[in-house]
C-alpha positions in Angstrom: 126.8 138.0 83.8 128.4 134.6 84.4 126.8 131.5 83.1 125.8 128.5 85.2 128.4 125.7 85.1 127.7 122.7 82.9 126.4 119.7 84.8 124.8 116.3 84.1 121.0 115.9 84.0 119.4 114.6 87.2 117.1 112.2 85.3 118.1 108.6 86.0 120.2 107.3 83.1 120.6 110.6 81.3 124.1 112.0 81.0 123.2 115.0 78.9 125.2 118.1 80.0 123.1 121.3 80.5 123.0 124.7 82.4 119.3 124.6 83.5 118.5 125.8 87.0 116.2 122.9 87.9 118.9 120.2 87.3 117.3 118.6 84.2 118.3 118.8 80.6 116.0 120.3 78.0 114.6 116.9 77.1 113.7 116.0 80.7 112.8 119.4 82.1 109.0 119.3 81.2 108.8 115.7 82.4 110.2 116.6 85.8 107.9 119.6 86.2 104.8 117.4 85.3 105.9 114.8 87.9 106.3 117.4 90.5 102.9 119.0 89.7 101.1 115.6 89.5 102.3 114.3 92.8 100.8 117.1 94.8 97.8 117.8 92.6 96.7 114.2 92.5 95.4 114.2 96.1 95.2 117.8 97.1 91.7 118.0 95.5 90.5 115.4 98.0 90.8 118.0 100.8 88.0 120.0 99.2 85.5 117.2 99.0 82.3 117.0 101.1 83.5 113.5 102.2 86.8 115.0 103.6 85.0 117.9 105.3 82.7 115.5 107.1 85.6 113.2 108.1 87.5 116.3 109.4 84.5 117.5 111.4 84.0 114.1 113.0 87.7 113.9 114.0 87.8 117.4 115.5 84.6 116.7 117.4 86.0 113.4 118.8 89.4 115.0 119.7 88.9 118.8 120.0 92.3 119.5 121.5 95.8 119.5 119.8 97.5 116.1 120.5 101.0 117.6 120.4 100.2 120.4 122.8 98.5 118.0 125.2 101.8 116.0 125.3 103.6 119.0 126.7 100.8 119.9 129.1 99.3 122.8 127.0 95.7 123.1 126.1 95.1 124.3 122.5 92.1 124.0 120.3 92.7 121.7 117.3 91.8 122.9 113.8 93.6 120.4 111.6 92.7 116.8 111.0 96.1 115.3 110.4 97.2 111.9 109.0 99.4 110.3 111.7 101.0 108.1 109.0 101.6 110.2 105.8 99.4 108.9 103.0 101.8 109.9 100.2 98.9 109.9 97.7 97.5 106.4 98.7 93.7 106.8 98.6 93.1 104.0 101.1 95.4 105.6 103.7 94.0 109.1 102.9 90.5 108.1 103.7 91.0 105.6 106.5 93.7 107.2 108.6 94.7 107.0 111.3 94.1 110.6 112.2 94.9 113.0 115.0 93.8 116.5 115.8 96.4 119.3 115.8 96.5 123.1 116.1 97.7 124.9 113.1 101.0 125.8 114.7 101.9 122.2 115.6 100.8 120.9 112.2 102.9 123.5 110.3 106.0 123.2 112.3 106.5 120.1 114.5 104.6 117.6 112.3 106.3 118.8 109.1 109.7 118.6 110.7 108.9 115.0 111.8 107.9 114.0 108.3 111.0 115.6 106.7 113.3 113.7 109.1 111.4 110.4 108.5 111.8 110.6 104.7 115.3 109.2 104.8 114.4 106.3 107.1 113.3 102.9 105.8 
């Protein structure tokens, strides 16, 4: 079976050559995995709190229909309390919003597509 080609480590400032699949040398591999786990795990637990469930319930009661569907003239029940501006782990933005109500389909497709395309913009 052929080996992966040698390539430089993706860690800033590291020029070590390796064949690892994730792009990092042996020295920086664990560090990169911890950073990846930490960025998502840090705030994902907030979604399971009583405080978030109450906030979500208030948002969906105030705006029970999907904001994206309504823009295109459709009527769909909202089930997701979505952050209009991505919070990116900022606790202040996470808890204060602004929020919008979306159906699951719009949240999982259109909203995610918007956020991916906005990542490269200043």
